[in-house]
C-alpha positions in Angstrom: 45.9 2.8 -22.2 47.3 3.3 -25.7 49.3 0.5 -27.4 51.5 0.4 -30.5 52.1 -3.2 -31.5 54.4 -4.2 -34.4 52.8 -6.8 -36.8 54.6 -9.8 -38.3 54.4 -11.2 -41.8 51.8 -8.7 -43.0 51.8 -5.6 -45.3 51.0 -3.5 -42.3 53.9 -2.8 -39.9 52.1 -1.6 -36.8 48.7 -1.7 -35.2 47.7 1.0 -32.7 44.7 1.0 -30.4 43.4 2.0 -27.0 42.5 -0.5 -24.4 40.1 0.2 -21.5 39.7 -2.9 -19.5 38.9 -5.4 -22.3 37.3 -2.8 -24.6 39.3 -1.8 -27.7 38.9 1.6 -29.4 40.7 3.9 -31.8 42.3 1.1 -33.9 44.6 2.2 -36.7 47.1 0.4 -38.9 50.4 1.6 -40.4 50.7 0.3 -44.0 48.6 -2.5 -45.5 45.4 -2.3 -47.5 44.2 1.2 -46.5 40.5 0.8 -47.2 40.1 -2.7 -45.8 42.0 -1.8 -42.6 40.0 1.4 -42.1 36.9 -0.7 -42.4 38.1 -3.3 -39.9 39.1 -0.5 -37.5 35.6 0.9 -37.6 33.9 -2.5 -37.3 35.8 -3.5 -34.2 35.6 -0.1 -32.4 34.1 -0.7 -29.0 34.4 -4.5 -29.1 35.9 -6.6 -26.4 39.2 -8.4 -26.8 37.3 -11.7 -26.7 34.9 -10.6 -29.5 37.7 -9.5 -31.7 39.4 -12.8 -31.2 36.2 -14.6 -32.0 35.8 -12.8 -35.3 39.4 -12.3 -36.5 41.8 -14.8 -34.9 43.0 -17.3 -37.4 42.0 -15.3 -40.5 44.7 -15.7 -43.2 45.9 -13.6 -46.1 46.8 -15.6 -49.2 49.5 -18.1 -48.4 50.6 -16.2 -45.3 50.1 -17.9 -42.0 48.4 -14.7 -40.6 46.7 -11.5 -41.8 46.4 -7.9 -40.5 43.1 -8.9 -38.9 44.7 -11.9 -37.2 47.6 -9.7 -36.1 45.0 -7.3 -34.5 43.4 -10.1 -32.6 46.8 -11.3 -31.3 47.9 -7.7 -30.5 44.8 -6.9 -28.4 45.1 -10.1 -26.5 48.8 -9.5 -25.8 48.2 -5.9 -24.6 45.3 -7.1 -22.4 47.5 -9.7 -20.8 50.3 -7.2 -20.3 47.9 -4.8 -18.6 46.5 -7.4 -16.3 50.0 -8.4 -15.2 50.9 -4.7 -14.5 47.7 -4.0 -12.6 
């Protein structure tokens, strides 16, 4: 299922991805550091929600309490939990 999730406290404003079970594909960001976010999107393609959390959850950007990568980890978990409730 496709998800568009708004981000908080980051330069990017939205993260979009597809979720099939717990596997994440087709990640893209709106806004933010274009090159870095394209690289992150390629690196996590095909990873599970758990693996993305393991690598990215808690990564910070400067003085901010989050980052685009952290927001991705939070978004895929939220979407996964929402899908489980709706199943």
